[in-house]
C-alpha positions in Angstrom: 135.4 22.8 190.7 132.7 24.1 187.7 131.9 21.5 185.6 130.9 19.6 188.5 128.8 21.6 190.4 127.2 23.3 186.4 126.3 20.1 185.9 124.7 19.0 189.3 122.4 22.3 188.4 121.4 21.0 185.5 120.3 17.7 186.9 117.7 19.3 189.0 116.6 21.0 185.9 116.6 17.7 183.8 115.0 16.3 186.9 112.0 18.6 186.9 111.8 19.2 183.4 111.2 15.2 182.8 108.7 15.5 186.3 106.6 18.3 183.8 106.0 16.7 181.2 103.7 14.4 183.1 102.0 17.5 184.0 102.4 19.3 180.5 101.1 16.2 178.5 104.5 16.4 175.5 103.8 14.6 172.5 106.1 12.8 171.0 109.0 14.6 169.2 111.4 14.0 166.1 115.0 14.8 166.3 118.3 13.7 164.9 115.9 10.6 163.5 112.6 9.0 162.9 112.1 7.5 165.7 108.4 8.6 167.9 108.8 7.6 171.3 107.4 10.1 173.8 105.1 7.3 175.4 106.5 6.8 178.6 106.3 8.8 181.6 109.1 9.5 184.9 105.9 9.1 186.8 105.1 4.9 186.2 108.6 4.6 185.0 109.7 2.5 181.8 112.9 0.4 180.5 116.4 2.6 179.3 119.1 -0.2 177.1 122.3 1.0 177.6 124.5 -0.2 175.0 128.2 -0.2 176.0 131.5 -1.6 173.8 133.7 -3.1 175.5 135.6 -3.7 178.7 139.4 -4.3 177.6 139.1 -0.1 178.8 139.2 0.3 182.6 136.2 3.3 182.2 133.4 1.9 180.9 132.5 -1.1 183.5 134.0 1.1 186.0 132.5 4.6 185.8 130.8 4.8 182.3 128.4 2.1 183.7 127.8 3.3 186.9 127.5 7.2 186.4 124.7 6.5 183.9 122.4 4.2 186.4 122.9 6.5 189.1 121.5 9.4 186.9 119.0 7.4 185.4 117.9 6.8 189.3 118.0 10.7 190.1 116.4 11.2 186.7 113.5 8.7 187.0 113.5 6.1 190.3 110.8 4.1 188.9 112.1 3.5 185.5 114.3 0.0 184.7 118.0 -0.5 183.1 119.0 -3.9 180.8 122.1 -3.5 180.4 125.2 -5.4 178.2 128.8 -4.9 177.4 129.4 -6.2 173.6 133.8 -7.2 174.4 134.3 -5.2 171.1 132.4 -7.4 168.8 130.0 -5.5 166.4 127.9 -9.1 166.0 127.3 -9.5 169.8 126.9 -5.5 170.0 123.7 -6.6 167.5 122.6 -9.5 168.9 122.3 -7.2 172.2 121.2 -4.4 170.8 117.8 -7.3 169.1 117.1 -9.2 172.2 116.3 -5.5 174.8 114.0 -4.4 172.1 112.4 -7.9 171.7 111.8 -6.9 175.5 110.7 -4.5 175.5 113.2 -1.4 176.0 111.7 2.0 175.7 114.7 4.2 174.6 118.3 3.2 174.4 121.4 4.1 174.9 124.4 2.8 172.7 128.2 3.2 172.7 128.5 1.7 169.5 132.1 -0.7 169.1 131.6 -0.2 165.5 129.7 2.7 164.0 129.2 2.2 160.9 128.0 -1.4 161.4 125.2 0.0 164.6 122.8 1.8 162.2 121.2 -1.6 161.5 120.7 -0.8 164.9 119.7 2.4 164.5 117.1 1.3 162.3 115.6 -0.8 164.3 115.0 0.4 167.0 113.4 3.9 165.2 111.4 0.5 162.9 110.0 0.0 166.9 109.7 3.6 167.2 112.5 3.3 169.9 115.1 6.3 170.5 118.6 6.2 170.3 120.9 8.3 172.0 124.8 7.7 171.1 126.9 7.9 174.1 130.7 8.6 173.6 130.4 7.1 169.6 128.1 8.9 167.2 125.7 5.8 165.8 125.3 5.8 162.1 121.8 5.9 160.9 120.5 9.1 162.7 121.0 9.1 166.1 118.4 11.5 168.5 120.9 12.5 170.0 124.6 12.1 170.8 126.8 13.2 173.6 130.1 12.9 173.9 134.0 15.1 174.4 135.4 17.7 171.6 136.8 14.2 170.2 138.2 16.8 168.0 140.2 19.7 170.9 140.7 15.5 172.2 143.5 15.5 169.8 144.5 18.8 170.3 145.4 18.7 173.7 147.5 15.4 172.5 149.1 17.3 170.0 149.8 20.4 172.5 151.1 18.5 175.0 153.8 16.4 172.7 154.4 19.1 171.2 155.5 21.3 174.7 157.3 18.0 176.0 159.3 17.7 173.4 160.0 21.9 173.2 161.0 21.5 177.7 163.8 18.2 176.2 164.6 20.8 173.1 164.5 17.7 170.5 162.0 18.6 168.5 164.5 19.1 165.7 166.1 16.5 166.5 164.5 13.0 165.8 161.2 11.9 164.8 158.0 11.0 166.2 155.4 7.8 166.4 151.9 7.7 165.7 149.4 5.0 167.5 146.2 5.7 166.6 142.9 4.0 167.6 141.1 1.5 165.9 139.8 2.4 162.4 135.8 2.1 163.4 135.7 3.4 165.9 134.0 7.3 164.4 136.4 9.5 167.7 139.8 7.9 166.2 139.9 9.5 163.9 139.2 13.2 165.2 141.5 12.4 167.8 143.4 10.7 164.7 142.9 14.6 162.9 143.2 17.0 165.3 146.6 15.3 166.5 147.4 15.9 162.9 146.5 19.4 163.1 149.0 20.9 165.8 152.4 18.1 164.6 152.0 18.6 160.8 154.7 20.9 159.9 156.3 20.9 163.5 157.6 17.7 164.0 159.0 15.0 161.3 157.0 11.5 161.9 159.0 9.0 161.2 155.9 6.1 161.2 152.0 6.0 161.8 149.3 3.5 162.7 145.8 2.8 163.6 145.4 0.2 166.1 142.6 -2.2 165.5 140.3 -2.9 168.5 142.7 -0.7 170.3 144.5 -3.7 171.4 147.5 -2.9 173.6 149.5 -5.7 172.1 148.7 -4.2 168.8 150.3 -1.0 169.6 153.3 -3.0 171.1 154.1 -5.1 168.5 153.4 -1.7 166.5 155.5 0.4 168.3 158.5 -2.7 167.8 158.2 -2.6 164.5 158.5 2.1 165.1 161.5 0.9 166.6 162.6 -1.9 163.7 162.5 0.8 161.0 162.8 3.8 162.8 165.1 3.3 165.2 165.2 3.8 169.1 168.0 6.6 169.6 166.0 8.4 166.4 162.5 8.5 168.5 162.1 11.5 170.3 158.1 11.1 171.1 155.6 9.0 170.9 151.6 10.0 170.4 149.1 7.1 171.9 146.1 7.9 171.5 145.1 6.4 174.6 146.6 5.0 178.0 145.7 1.5 177.0 148.3 2.2 174.1 150.6 3.4 175.5 150.9 0.8 178.1 151.7 -1.2 174.6 154.3 1.3 173.5 156.3 2.1 177.1 156.7 -1.9 176.5 158.2 -2.2 173.1 160.6 0.8 174.7 161.1 -0.7 177.1 162.2 -4.1 176.1 164.2 -2.3 172.9 167.3 -1.5 175.2 165.6 2.3 176.1 166.4 3.8 179.2 165.1 7.4 178.8 161.9 7.0 178.0 160.6 9.8 175.0 157.4 12.0 176.2 154.5 9.3 175.0 151.0 11.0 174.9 147.5 8.8 176.4 143.4 9.3 177.1 141.4 8.0 179.8 143.5 8.0 182.8 142.8 5.4 183.7 144.9 4.5 187.3 147.1 3.2 185.9 147.9 5.7 182.8 148.1 7.6 186.1 150.1 6.2 187.1 152.5 6.0 184.6 152.2 9.6 184.6 154.1 9.7 188.3 156.5 6.7 187.4 157.6 9.0 184.9 157.4 7.0 182.5 154.6 8.6 180.6 154.4 12.2 180.0 150.5 13.2 180.2 146.3 11.5 179.6 144.0 13.1 178.4 140.9 13.6 181.7 136.9 12.7 180.2 134.4 13.7 183.3 133.1 10.8 182.8 129.7 11.8 185.2 128.6 14.7 183.7 128.2 12.5 180.5 126.7 9.8 182.1 124.2 12.3 182.9 124.2 14.2 179.7 122.8 10.5 178.4 120.7 10.4 181.0 119.0 13.4 180.9 118.9 12.5 177.0 117.5 9.4 177.0 114.7 10.6 179.6 113.8 14.0 177.7 113.8 11.4 174.7 111.4 8.6 176.5 108.7 11.3 177.5 109.1 12.8 174.1 110.5 16.3 176.1 112.5 18.0 173.7 116.6 18.5 175.3 117.6 21.9 175.3 121.5 20.2 176.4 120.7 22.7 179.9 123.7 24.5 180.6 125.5 23.1 178.2 123.6 23.8 175.4 123.0 22.0 171.9 125.2 21.7 168.8 125.4 19.2 165.6 127.2 16.5 164.8 127.3 15.5 161.5 127.0 11.5 161.3 128.0 9.6 158.2 124.7 10.0 156.3 124.6 13.3 156.3 122.2 13.4 159.2 122.9 16.1 161.5 122.3 15.3 165.3 121.4 17.5 168.4 124.5 16.3 170.6 126.4 18.0 172.9 130.1 17.8 173.3 132.1 18.4 176.3 136.3 19.9 176.5 138.8 17.3 177.4 141.6 18.1 179.9 145.2 17.8 179.9 146.6 15.7 183.1 150.4 15.9 183.7 151.9 15.4 187.4 151.5 18.9 187.6 147.2 19.3 188.0 146.7 15.4 189.3 144.9 16.6 192.3 143.9 19.5 190.2 141.5 17.4 188.6 141.0 13.2 188.9 141.8 14.0 192.2 139.4 16.8 193.2 136.4 15.4 191.0 136.5 11.9 192.9 137.8 10.0 190.4 140.6 8.9 192.2 141.7 9.8 196.2 145.3 9.9 196.5 145.2 6.0 198.2 144.1 4.3 194.8 146.9 6.3 192.7 149.8 5.9 195.2 150.1 2.0 195.7 153.1 0.7 196.9 155.2 0.7 193.8 154.7 3.8 193.5 154.7 5.0 197.7 158.4 6.5 196.3 157.9 9.1 193.9 157.4 12.6 194.1 153.6 13.8 193.7 153.0 10.5 196.2 155.9 11.1 199.0 154.3 15.4 198.1 150.8 14.2 199.2 151.1 13.0 202.1 
């Protein structure tokens, strides 16, 4: 696909830029924050810290960490990676960051559990001259770079897909929808929510809406139980779920309430369980976010920040995103893609995210998708 090949081409450019820095002898640069950085070299290698937020969402351990490590090895073979996962605990992530800074990392890539609380991590890193790259979620405190997806667009894509499903079923005016939003401590969740509302407001009646702490599928199931009680199972024509894990909780609640014909339910992250629910007809769609180019960009940013090279965003180019403290952060935002049964092969399969064999396990072998895929 064009996106994959584009980032592959950019990989060579990023590696060349990092290597050329040695000959150029570039000094330290300052971008979004005040960390100096710039004292390291690709030839000698340096230490990179990677902090990811949680393991309930399958993507982080299965894709983000290995993809980042793969890209870093390609760009800086002599670099060392220090990695920790915070298991959705902000205090734990703080301790992990402090340990890495004590170890002497040269650059930190941070996917914050709590973006506001992460400002303390950013400030500590800056105080030690360690640049910070915000990965997937924009940490406050004035980071140096930020890479993520166009999160407002993610919500729009989900809202558009839900409206399309309701129009196909002719139920848009026949009942109400329920909105199960993401964690209130995750700024991405606020963007998803805002994007979805921009599409859905005025088009459908929202019968109940909840924000879900920690993106918890169990909490989402409880919230959906409450919505069924307050709105009525027969009145719910669709559910906006901000991600796939919570969609599982939503669907479990609907089934427990005796709903045989499930309304369209959205999702996000293209988790394997979400894709399987899509082909089984239980979940209408998910959002595919190409994690490999996101991780690659983060690695390029980290190498640039540590060596003093000013990162230009490659083919995607840089934009600016304002954090909660009013800092304008140089950023790369990648477009999300809606995935329904019709384009699974053209997205997650063709990109190598999953194979047909991984999707079509015994439990799903008799679905139309798996039968047609052979």
